[in-house]
N, C-alpha and C positions, 0 to 999 in steps of 0.2 A: 598679653602674649598667648594665654590659653585660648582666648576667644579667636585670635588670629589663626592659631593652629587648627582649631575646630572648624573654622570656615574653609581652610585649605584642604583638610582631609575630607570634609563633607562633599566636596566637588570632585574628588578623584574617584576613578572607577575601582571597584573591588578586585583584588588579585585572586580571590577565591571564587570567582564566578564559575558556575558549573556548565559543562558542555554536554547537552543531552543528545547530541548527534551520534556519539558512540553507542549509547544505550539504545537509541532508536535503530541503529544498524544491526546490533546484536539481536534485538527483539524481532526485527524484520527477518533476519536470516534464520533464526531458530523457531519462530512461531508462525509469522505471517506468510512467508514464502511456502513452507510446507502445506499450510492450510489452503493457500491459493492453488497450489499444485494438485491437492486432493480435490478441490472444487473443479478444476479442469478435467481431472480423470472421471469424476462422478458425472459431470455435465456431458462428457463425451459418451458415457454409457447411456444416459437418458436421451441424448441426441440420436444415437443409433436406434434405440428402442422406439423412439417417436418419429423416426424418419418417414415411415409410410404415411403417417397422419399429416405431418408437415408438408410432404410432397403433394398429397391430395388437396391441401388447402393453399398450395403455392406460397408457403411461408418458410421454406427451407433455409433461405439466407438469414432471415430474422431469427429463426430458432438457433441456427449455428452461431450467430453472433452473440446471442444471449447466453447460451449454455457452454460454448467452447471458447470462442475468440476473446470475449471479455475477461474471463478468468485467466486465460493464457497470457494475455497482455499484462495483466496485473502480476503475473508470476515472472515472466521473462523479459519484459521491456521496461518496467518501472525501475527508476534508480534506487539503489539500496538505501534504505532508511527514509525514503520519501513517502510518509504515511498520508500526506495530503493528496497525493496522486491517486490513492485508492478511491476517493470520492468521485473521480472522473470515470472510473471503470465501473 
């Protein structure tokens, strides 16, 4: 009887499984989003400062994408708690 119960309980899923999605959302909201927002602000400052040089080299679009658009997308369009999407930005 004990062996039979052990086999039955070994195949059931645990009711104490942890859900890390809530922790990821809180971490994203309190740490990652403000850091991405700061990166957008700092990138905007550097973009404006380097605008004459990027305009002379005809790389304004590439510079804007790297310094402003990418961090802004990571801040404002990424789903909350989706840390894997940060690799795409």
